[in-house]
C-alpha positions in Angstrom: 19.1 -49.1 -14.9 21.3 -46.5 -13.0 20.2 -43.7 -15.3 16.5 -44.6 -14.9 16.9 -44.6 -11.1 18.5 -41.1 -11.2 15.8 -39.9 -13.5 13.0 -41.2 -11.2 14.8 -39.7 -8.2 15.1 -36.2 -9.8 11.4 -36.4 -10.9 10.4 -37.3 -7.3 12.4 -34.4 -5.9 10.8 -32.0 -8.3 7.4 -33.2 -7.3 8.3 -32.7 -3.6 9.6 -29.2 -4.4 6.3 -28.5 -6.3 4.3 -29.5 -3.3 6.4 -27.4 -1.0 6.0 -24.3 -3.2 2.2 -24.9 -3.2 2.2 -25.2 0.6 4.1 -22.0 1.1 1.9 -20.1 -1.5 -1.3 -21.2 0.4 0.3 -20.1 3.6 1.1 -16.7 2.0 -2.4 -16.3 0.7 -3.8 -16.9 4.2 -0.9 -15.2 6.0 -2.9 -12.0 6.2 -5.4 -13.7 8.4 -2.8 -14.1 11.1 -2.1 -11.2 13.5 1.7 -10.6 13.4 1.7 -10.4 17.2 0.7 -14.0 17.5 1.9 -15.5 14.1 5.0 -13.7 12.8 6.2 -16.5 10.6 2.8 -17.0 9.0 2.4 -13.2 8.4 5.9 -13.0 6.8 5.0 -15.6 4.1 2.9 -12.9 2.4 6.1 -11.0 1.4 7.4 -14.1 -0.5 4.3 -14.5 -2.6 5.6 -12.7 -5.8 8.7 -14.9 -5.9 6.8 -18.0 -5.1 4.3 -17.3 -7.8 7.1 -16.9 -10.4 8.6 -20.3 -9.2 5.1 -21.8 -9.5 4.8 -20.7 -13.1 8.2 -22.2 -13.9 7.1 -25.4 -12.3 3.9 -25.5 -14.3 5.9 -25.0 -17.6 8.3 -27.7 -16.5 5.6 -30.3 -16.0 3.8 -29.3 -19.2 7.0 -29.7 -21.2 7.6 -33.0 -19.6 4.0 -33.9 -20.4 3.3 -34.9 -16.9 -0.3 -33.7 -17.0 -1.3 -34.9 -13.6 1.6 -33.2 -11.8 1.0 -30.1 -13.8 -2.4 -29.8 -12.1 -0.7 -28.9 -8.8 1.0 -25.7 -9.9 -1.9 -25.0 -12.3 -4.5 -25.0 -9.6 -2.2 -23.1 -7.3 -1.8 -20.4 -9.9 -5.6 -20.1 -10.2 -5.8 -19.6 -6.5 -3.4 -16.7 -6.8 -5.5 -14.7 -9.2 -7.2 -12.6 -6.5 -3.8 -11.7 -5.1 -2.3 -10.9 -8.5 -5.2 -8.6 -9.0 -4.0 -6.4 -6.1 -0.8 -5.5 -8.0 -1.7 -5.9 -11.7 -4.9 -5.2 -13.6 -5.6 -5.4 -17.3 -7.8 -2.3 -17.2 -10.5 -4.0 -19.2 -13.2 -2.8 -16.7 -11.9 0.8 -16.2 -14.3 3.5 -17.1 -12.4 6.6 -18.0 -15.5 8.7 -19.0 -14.9 12.0 -17.2 -18.2 13.4 -18.4 -19.9 11.6 -15.5 -20.4 13.5 -12.2 -17.7 12.5 -9.8 -15.0 13.6 -7.4 -11.3 13.1 -7.9 -9.4 11.9 -4.8 -5.6 11.8 -4.2 -3.4 10.4 -1.5 0.3 11.4 -1.3 3.1 10.8 1.2 5.0 14.0 0.5 8.3 13.0 2.2 10.4 16.0 3.1 7.6 18.3 2.0 8.7 21.4 3.8 12.5 20.8 3.8 13.3 23.2 1.0 13.4 26.9 1.8 11.6 28.3 -1.3 8.6 26.0 -1.3 9.0 25.0 -4.9 8.1 21.3 -4.2 4.8 22.2 -2.4 4.0 24.6 -5.3 4.7 22.0 -7.9 2.5 19.4 -6.1 -0.3 21.9 -5.9 0.0 22.6 -9.6 -0.3 18.9 -10.3 -3.4 18.7 -8.1 -5.0 21.6 -10.0 -4.1 20.0 -13.4 -5.8 16.8 -12.3 -8.8 18.6 -10.9 -8.4 17.0 -7.5 -11.3 17.7 -5.1 -10.0 15.9 -2.0 -6.3 15.6 -1.2 -5.0 13.5 1.7 -1.3 14.1 2.7 1.1 12.3 5.0 4.4 13.8 6.2 2.9 17.2 5.5 4.7 20.2 7.0 3.1 23.6 7.4 6.1 25.7 6.5 8.6 25.9 3.7 11.1 28.5 4.8 9.0 31.5 5.7 6.0 30.4 3.6 2.9 28.8 5.1 1.9 25.9 2.8 -1.7 26.0 4.0 -2.2 29.6 2.9 -1.0 28.7 -0.6 -3.1 25.5 -0.8 -6.3 27.2 0.5 -6.4 29.4 -2.5 -7.5 26.3 -4.4 -8.6 23.9 -1.6 -11.1 26.1 0.2 -11.3 23.8 3.3 -8.6 22.1 5.4 -8.6 19.6 8.3 -5.4 19.2 10.3 -4.6 16.0 12.2 -1.7 15.1 14.4 1.7 16.5 13.3 2.1 15.6 9.6 -1.5 14.7 8.7 -3.8 16.9 6.6 -6.9 16.7 4.4 -7.4 19.5 1.8 -10.8 19.8 0.2 -12.6 21.9 -2.4 -15.9 20.9 -0.6 -17.1 21.9 2.8 -15.6 20.0 5.7 -18.2 19.6 8.4 -16.3 17.8 11.1 -12.9 16.1 11.7 -11.2 13.9 14.2 -7.6 12.8 14.9 -7.0 9.1 15.5 -4.0 8.8 17.9 -1.7 5.8 17.9 0.2 4.9 21.1 4.0 5.0 21.3 4.6 6.3 17.8 4.8 9.5 15.8 2.3 8.1 13.3 -1.4 8.7 13.3 -4.7 8.8 11.4 -7.6 11.2 11.0 -11.0 11.5 9.3 -13.1 14.4 8.0 -16.8 14.5 7.1 -17.0 16.2 3.7 -20.1 17.4 2.0 -19.7 16.7 -1.7 -22.6 18.3 -3.5 -25.1 17.4 -0.8 -23.7 14.0 -0.1 -21.6 13.5 3.0 -18.5 11.2 2.9 -16.2 10.3 5.8 -12.7 10.5 4.4 -10.0 8.7 6.4 -6.3 9.6 6.0 -3.9 7.3 7.7 -0.1 6.9 8.1 0.7 3.6 9.7 4.0 2.6 11.4 7.0 2.7 9.2 9.0 -0.5 8.6 12.1 0.5 10.4 14.3 -0.9 7.7 15.6 2.4 6.4 16.6 3.4 10.0 18.7 0.3 10.3 20.3 0.9 7.0 21.0 4.5 7.8 22.7 3.6 11.0 24.8 1.0 9.2 25.8 3.4 6.5 26.7 6.1 9.0 29.0 3.7 10.8 30.6 2.6 7.5 31.2 6.3 6.6 33.0 6.7 9.9 35.2 3.7 9.1 33.6 1.5 11.7 32.9 -2.2 10.9 29.2 -3.3 10.8 28.6 -7.0 10.6 26.0 -8.1 8.0 24.5 -10.5 10.5 24.0 -7.7 13.0 22.4 -5.5 10.3 20.1 -8.4 9.3 19.0 -8.9 12.9 18.4 -5.1 13.3 16.4 -5.0 10.1 14.4 -8.0 11.1 13.8 -6.8 14.6 12.7 -3.4 13.5 10.4 -4.8 10.8 8.7 -7.3 13.1 8.2 -4.7 15.8 6.7 -2.4 13.1 4.4 -5.2 12.0 3.0 -5.5 15.5 2.4 -1.8 15.8 0.8 -1.6 12.3 -1.5 -4.4 13.3 -2.8 -2.6 16.4 -3.1 0.6 14.4 -5.1 -1.1 11.7 -7.4 -2.6 14.2 -8.1 0.8 15.7 -8.8 2.4 12.3 -11.0 -0.5 11.2 -13.0 0.1 14.4 -13.4 3.8 13.5 -14.5 2.8 10.0 -17.2 0.5 11.2 -18.6 3.3 13.4 -19.0 5.7 10.4 -22.5 6.9 9.8 -21.5 7.9 6.2 -20.0 6.2 3.2 -16.2 5.8 3.7 -13.3 6.7 1.5 -10.0 5.4 3.0 -6.7 6.9 1.9 -3.1 6.7 3.1 0.3 5.1 3.5 -0.3 1.8 5.2 3.5 0.9 5.0 2.3 -2.7 4.2 1.7 -4.8 1.1 -1.5 -6.3 -0.3 -2.8 -9.4 1.4 -1.0 -8.6 4.6 -2.9 -8.5 7.9 -2.9 -4.7 7.7 -4.3 -4.7 4.2 -7.1 -7.2 5.0 -8.0 -5.5 8.3 -8.1 -2.0 6.8 -10.0 -3.2 3.7 -12.7 -5.1 5.7 -15.9 -4.7 3.7 -14.4 -1.8 1.6 -13.5 -2.0 -2.1 -9.9 -1.8 -3.2 -10.0 0.9 -5.8 -7.1 -0.5 -7.9 -8.8 -3.9 -8.2 -12.0 -2.2 -9.2 -10.8 0.2 -11.9 -7.0 0.2 -12.1 -4.7 -0.7 -14.9 -1.2 -2.1 -15.3 1.4 -2.8 -12.6 0.7 -0.9 -9.4 3.6 0.0 -7.1 3.8 3.2 -5.1 7.4 3.5 -3.8 9.8 5.8 -5.7 12.9 4.5 -4.1 15.4 2.2 -5.8 13.9 -1.1 -6.8 11.2 -1.2 -4.1 8.4 -2.2 -6.5 5.9 -2.5 -3.7 2.4 -1.1 -3.2 1.9 0.5 0.2 -0.3 3.5 -0.6 -4.0 2.9 -1.1 -7.5 4.3 -1.8 -10.4 2.1 -0.6 -14.1 3.0 -0.6 -17.5 1.7 0.7 -19.3 -0.8 -1.5 -22.1 1.6 -2.3 -19.7 3.8 -4.2 -18.4 3.3 -7.7 -14.9 4.0 -8.9 -14.2 4.8 -12.5 -10.4 5.4 -12.7 -7.4 4.6 -10.4 -3.7 5.3 -11.2 -0.4 6.6 -9.9 1.7 9.4 -11.2 5.5 8.9 -11.6 6.9 12.0 -10.0 10.2 12.9 -8.3 8.9 15.0 -5.4 8.9 12.2 -2.8 10.0 8.7 -2.1 6.4 7.8 -2.8 4.2 8.2 -5.9 0.9 10.0 -5.5 -2.2 7.8 -6.0 -5.4 9.1 -7.7 -8.9 7.8 -8.0 -12.2 9.1 -9.5 -15.4 8.2 -7.7 -18.7 8.6 -9.5 -21.5 10.5 -7.7 
């Protein structure tokens, strides 16, 4: 009788745990609807979704092995609800159209961290060679710098990209098609910014947005902690955690305001929109949903495999994106594993 009681108790606790995981997953799926400025806890649940989904799969297998079919319905239905989210980071590629014979334009977005730091300009030259090899027609760069030593990068790039629109500081759009007009989108109290350029692609005008939203602030906190450690100074883990959390939540608030501003600019566009950039935020977050609006996520449309864009340790996160207006059709979407930056470049082909 005692063993039976323990067995029932453990089963009950597993059921409670299953329900709790389901609740947190639902919160995560809807967390992006909550502005971080007013609902930080709700917004943060989005970041736990990958771990929660793995736990949900384990719970589904647990109840199936135990042949508790009714209880297995809970994690099963929850997993089905997660399919749209899973599609933002993994695609089978069954619907990708890799036929390059169709008329189209190849787009690239790339955060080229430390782009102009070397003196001989080899990095900028290698990146340009990559863009030529992939026949890129429009290139959006973040963290761009005009000079590499004594070289002007724009002079080198304009031998291939005939037109160029410069935004605030590190923002630039290179194009092999005529740029008709451009505008810088200023963000308050930050070094980050956005921009757009109207580009005439074979008689059809597109408004191409290039954005670089507020950084997370985590790397800054880690850098300060490592610097103190190298100087032999103690740095409490709790203090580091508080600094990282404070920087990140402050960054969330700033990114939310910046996303609202960019979304407003997108709605005012008289032309079909192509949105590129480093959002510094993950799929299903408030920033992702706000920036996407009525646009199409290119990766969900025609991507393949696991999509992450950070080239830094084990940060398997997707924070660089290409979206487009619903009237356009994408045929291929992918990233390139390169070592030029702490980001990977993202590429997309849009049919014309």
